[in-house]
N, C-alpha and C positions, 0 to 999 in steps of 0.2 A: 136301339137305333129305332128308327120308325118305320113299319112296313112298308112303304112307298121307296124309301131310301134303299130298305135291304133290296127290293125289287130291280133298281135301276142299276146297282151294284153287279146283282146277278145276270143282268142283260148284258152287262159289259164285260165279264167274263172270259167269253171266247176270245176276243181279242187277243193279239198276243203280250207277252207281256212289258214290254218297251212303250207301244200306245197305252196300254195298261198306266204305266209309271208316271207318264206325261201327265194322262187325265187325271192321278191323284194328287198331283202336285198343281195341279190348276185350284183347286177346292181353296185350299189355305191362302194360296195368293190374292183369289177373290176376296175373301173376308178380310185380308192383310189390306188391301186395297179400301174396302169401305171403312172401315177403321180408321184410317190413316183420310180419309176423305172429310169424316163425324169429327177428326180431331182438328182437322185444319179450321172448319166451319168454328169451333169453337173457338177457335185461336182468335180468328177474324172477329167474333163476335165481342170477345175480350177486348181483345186491339182496341175496336172500335169504341168501347164503353170505357175502357180505360184513356185512350183518347181524347175523349170527349170532357173527362173529367179532369185529366190534366190540361188541357184546353181553356178550362173554365176555372183551376187555379192558375196557370198562367197570365189569361184576362186579370184575373184580382191582382196577382205581383206587378203587373204592366200597369194597371190603374192604381196601385200606391206610390207604385216608382213615380209616374208621371204627377200623382201628384207633391210629392216631396224630393220630386227634382227640383236642385236650386234651394231648398230648403231645410236642409240636415245640420242638425244639431248633436255638436259631441259635447259632452259636463265631463269635465274632471272629476275624477274620484279622489277629493282630496282628502288628507289626514282629515281626522274630527277638531284637531285643534283649530284650523282655519273655519269652521264656520257651526257645527254642534256644541264642539267644546266651549266655545263662546257664550252660547246659551247658557249651558248648566252654569258659567261665570256670573248668569244675567243679575245676580245684585250690584256687581261691580261696574256696570256700564253706566252708571249714572250715579253720583255721590246722593241726589234727593229722592229720586224714583227708584221703586224696587220695579223693576223692569221684567221680572218673572213673568205677573199673569201677564203682560203684554206680546211675549215672546211666544207664550204658548199657543194649542191651538191654531199650530205652520204659522204662527204671526200675526193670525187674525185678531187673538186676543178675547176677552172673555164676550159669551155671546149675551145680549139684548134683550129680555123677556115681555120685562113691562115698558112697550111703549109708547100706551097708549092710542091715541090718534093722530100722531105725529109723524110716526114711524111706522106705517103697515108693513104688514106681510114679517115673515122671516128673513135671514140673510143680513141683519144686523149686528155690529160689534161693536165693544170700546176697545178701537186701534191706535195705537201708538204711532205718532206721523214718522217714527224715526225706524221702524221694523219693515220699510219695504225690502230689504236683503233677504229676511226669511221668506215673506210671501213670495218673492220673485224666485227665489229656488224652490220652492214646492211647486208653485205651477209651471215650472218648466220642466219638473218632472213627469206632466202631464202631457206636455208637448208632443202631439202627433207623429214626427218626423225627429225622433231621437235616435243616435245609432251609436254603436258601441264601436263600429268601426270607425277608426279616425279618418281611412283613407278616404272615407266615402264622404266625410262632414263637409258643409260649406261655411263654417262656423265652428268659434271651438267658444264655452262658456266656461270664466273661471269662477269660481262661487266660493269667492274668499268674504268673510261678513266684516268688509273693512272697516266702513264706519261705525259700528257695534264693537269693533276690536279698539279705533280709534279713541273711542266714547270712553274706554276703560283707562285709560292713560290722560287723561285730560282732566278739567274739571278740581284743579286741587290735589289728582292722585300725587302721590310723592314717587312717582318713577322715575329715572332719567330717560333722556332722548334714547337713550341706546334700547332700553327697554319696549318703548311705544314703539320702535320701528322692527324689534325683532321678527315676529312674525311675516312684515309684509315684506323684509328681504330674503328671508327664507322661501318666503313662497318663489318670487322671482330666482332665486337659484336655481330652487327645483323646476321651475318652467323654462328654463333656459337647456337645459340639459332633457329637454325631452322632442324628438325629433318634430311632433306638431309644433312646435314654436319654431323650430329652427326652418322648416320648412318654408316657410315666408316672413321669417322677422317678427311673428306675433300680427302681423297685418291684421289678420281673418280670425282674432280673438276678443271677446270681449269681456268686459268686468261690470258689476253693477255697485254704486255708493247709496247707503238710505242720509247721505249728508249732503251739503250745498257745497258744493266746489272750493269754496275758501276755508273750510275745514282739513283739506286734502292738500295744501298747497305750502308746507312751511319750507319756506327759502334755505337755510342751513340748520345746522344742529350748534349754535352756539347757544347757549343760554336756555332759559323754559321758554323756547317757544310757543305759539297757538298750536295745535292741531298735528296731524299726520304731514306724510311726505310723496302719496301714492301719486301724484300728478305731476311731482319734478323728478320723478324717474325716469331717464331716459328710453327706458323698454317700454314705458308706457303710451310714451307720443306716439307707437306705432298702434296701439289698441283704439278700440271704441270702447268710449267709456259713458254708461249709464249713470246718473245721476238726478237727485229733485230739485237741483240747480245747477245749472252750468255757470261757466266763462264763455260769455256769447263770441269770445274774441277766440277761444280753442277751438279749433278746427275738427278734434276727432271727442268732443266733450256734447252730450246732447240729454236736455233734461227731460225726465217723462213723471207725469203725475203722482204728487204726493199720495201716501193711503188714505182713501175716504173712511167713513166705517159702515159699507155698505159692501157685502161682499156675496150677489147672489148665487145660489147653486141651480138655479133654470132660467128659462127665460119667460115665465111668465112674472117671475116676481122684478125683473128689470121693466118689463110693459106696463105692471100695474104702477108701477112707480114714475113711470114716467107720466103715464094717464094722471095719477092723482095731483103732483107738480104743474103738470098745465092747468087744472081745473080751481087750484084751490083759490081762497078769498086773499087779495092782497091789500091788507086797508095803509099800511104805511109807505109812502113814497120810495124812500130810503132809510135803511139802517146802517150800525158801524158795530162790530164787537170788536173790541179789543182793550187796550189798556194805553194809557198817556206814558210817554218815554220824555218825562224831563229830563234837560240834560244830555238827551240825546242828539247831536248836531246835525242839523238837517232833516229833521224829524217833521213830518206835516199832523203829527198825531193831535197834539195839542189843539190844533184849527179845525181839523174833523171835530173834535170833541163841542168844541166851541158854537159849532154850526149848526151840529146836530141837538145842540142842547135850547139854540135858539129857535129852532124848527116846529112848528107842529104838525111837519109830515115826516119827521126824523123819528126813529126808534133806537135807543143808545141801548147796547149790554157793556158795560162797563166791570171787565174781569181782574180789575185789581181790587173793585168792592169788595167787603165781606157777604158771602149768600150769594152771588152773583152765579154761580155753578157753571162756569164757560166750559170745563173739563165735561160736562154733559151733553153728550150726542142731541139729547130731547131737546135740551136748553137752546142752542146754537142752532139747529134746525129749524125749532119753532119760530126762530126771528126772521131765519131767512125767508120761510117758505110766509111770510104776513110781508114781504118787500118787495116792491118791484126791482130796486138797484141795492145794489152789497157794495159798501166803500170797501176797497182792498188796498191801503197805504200800504209800503214797504213795514219788515217788523227789522229783524235784527241784518236779515238781509233783504234781498227787492222781492223775493218770493217769500209767500205763506202758504200753508193749509188750507187755512180761509177759504180760499178762492174756491176751490176744490168743494169742498163743503159748500159753499151758496151756490155753485151751479148746480151743483147736486139737488139741492132744491130748487132751481128753475128762476135763479133771482142772476139778474145781469149785471154782472163784474162791473165795477168802477174802478179803473188803474191809476196810478198818478207817475209811473215812469215805465217804459218798454218794457224794461228789463223785470218786470214782473208777471209779464205773460210773453209778450209780443215776439222775443228776440229769444223765446227760452223751448217754448212749447210748440215747436212749429210741425212736430208729425201728428199734433193733435187738432189742433185751433185750427180756424180758419184763417186763410192768410189776409181776409181783408177783415180786420179786430172790427168797425163798426157795424159787422152784420151779428157781431154776440158781446159787443162790451162799449163801453165810455170809455177816453182817455181825456182825464182834463192833466194839466201840467202840473209837475206839483210846486214849480219856482212859485205860480200864480196864489194858489192856497196858500201857500208861506207868505206870499207879502200882502196877501186881503186884496187882492185884483181880482175876485172870482168869489162868487155864490154859486156853491153846489146846487143847491136846490134851485135856483135858478136855470142853471146847465140843465136837468133833467125835468125841468117842467115844460122845456121846450119842445120833447117828442110827447109824438100825439098819442093816442090808444093803438091806433094800427103800427105805428113804428115801433110800442115797447111789445106788442103782441107778436112780431114778425122777429125779433130780439131775444123775447122769450125762447121761441118753439126753436130759434137755432142754439140755444142753448140748451135746450131738455133734451136734442136730436143728439147731442154731442156725449150725453150722459152713459149709454156703453162703454166709449172709449178711454172713458175718465174714469173708472171703477177699475177694479180686481177680484174678479169673480172667487170664490170660493175653492181654493185647490182640492178639496176634498172629490171633487166632479167636472167631468168635462161636460162642458156648456158647448158646442158648437157650434151653434146656431146664434152667438151672440160674441163680437170680436171687443176684448177689452183693452186696456191699458197693456197688459201682457204684450196680446197681441198684435198690438201696433208697434213694440218695442223692438220687436222678433224682427217684424216686415221693414223696419229702420235699419236695422243691424244687419240684416241680410241685404238690402239696398246699398249699403254704405260700403260693407266687405268686398261685395262685386265689383263696387265703382274703383276703390283702391288696389285692387288684388289684381284687376286688370290694367293698372295703369301706375307704375313703380315712382311716376315722380307725381302722382294725386296728393300726397298726403304733405 
């Protein structure tokens, strides 16, 4: 004990014992009070710091909740046989094409390295037109508002590769209709037992097919009829169905773009490509890539061939001729980049992938039926079709009452420039980004499809009579 403290105690000694005892109790109380105050100050500081940190985290969570409000998606975790298992059976999807290279790489297909000056930059692949189910499934895995809590979801995605599955049982495959429909029927037995389905009867569910509507509309099970019957199931009438070609009269079907060969991984690839196709030289007034369809009722391809061959302003790529190399993205994109207008007649069905390839090249599409685009891709293309395309009635071509060249020559340079700019400006929403990358600055065809689904689900679940 220090000398000063001893002196103080000695001075206090003459006082009576009660007084001495009282004073001795004061010191520990004083020390305890000081320590308590210091502890409270510490708690106050810690609490303030912790509250600030919690506030930041809370604001972050609220910001994400606000961003995702009304946009949450739940993706069913289906058994492999409904998706990945079909890809493992890739050699059976088409009898004349080995689809294994095309379903690889998340559905993008082999990467294109040697593109010369035609396809600048990276992001180019050899993508098959029937693999959209694979691309879409991989894109949705990167969606920013996925939820594992089904009660939080605004819409539910069913990742069944119905188009690829149907393809395994068509084209002369020796399988019964029962085998063809087995997975499809099993899927809906599974869904109907789920509380997520029963909550709204499937009205908030959506599914995608990489095939046209007509491949999934088998009416009955008599004989060996074409296609599957997804779209004829009563349960599907409540769902939203995305396809590369829809039935314009079916209220629950919506067409989304065919996959092209361009799958950018960053914004600069998109901007660079748009800059290129804006400035490219186009020596041909119009062009056509395709083959004649002899014997196909209603086809106007023979007339298009004949008119193009007679014109000095038209470039023709005959895909039926040996060595045409029409399957090469470099070949077709080179043709489209060199033309102001690209003829897009119906193929086996009213729509064709070539329309999207040509628009990707900045070429103005020429359609011959409204069902090639105008009644189909309403979420993607301007309502005023004359802003980005030319429409010539197919019957006038078939009957020889119109010259395509004369129609196109009526457009002056300014009009062509404005139409081309409209086409180029739509490019980002007509392509599917590389699923390996999060490219939030560019809204692609997938983003537009999800927005469309969410709008529809909101409208029909709020009004039971709207379906």
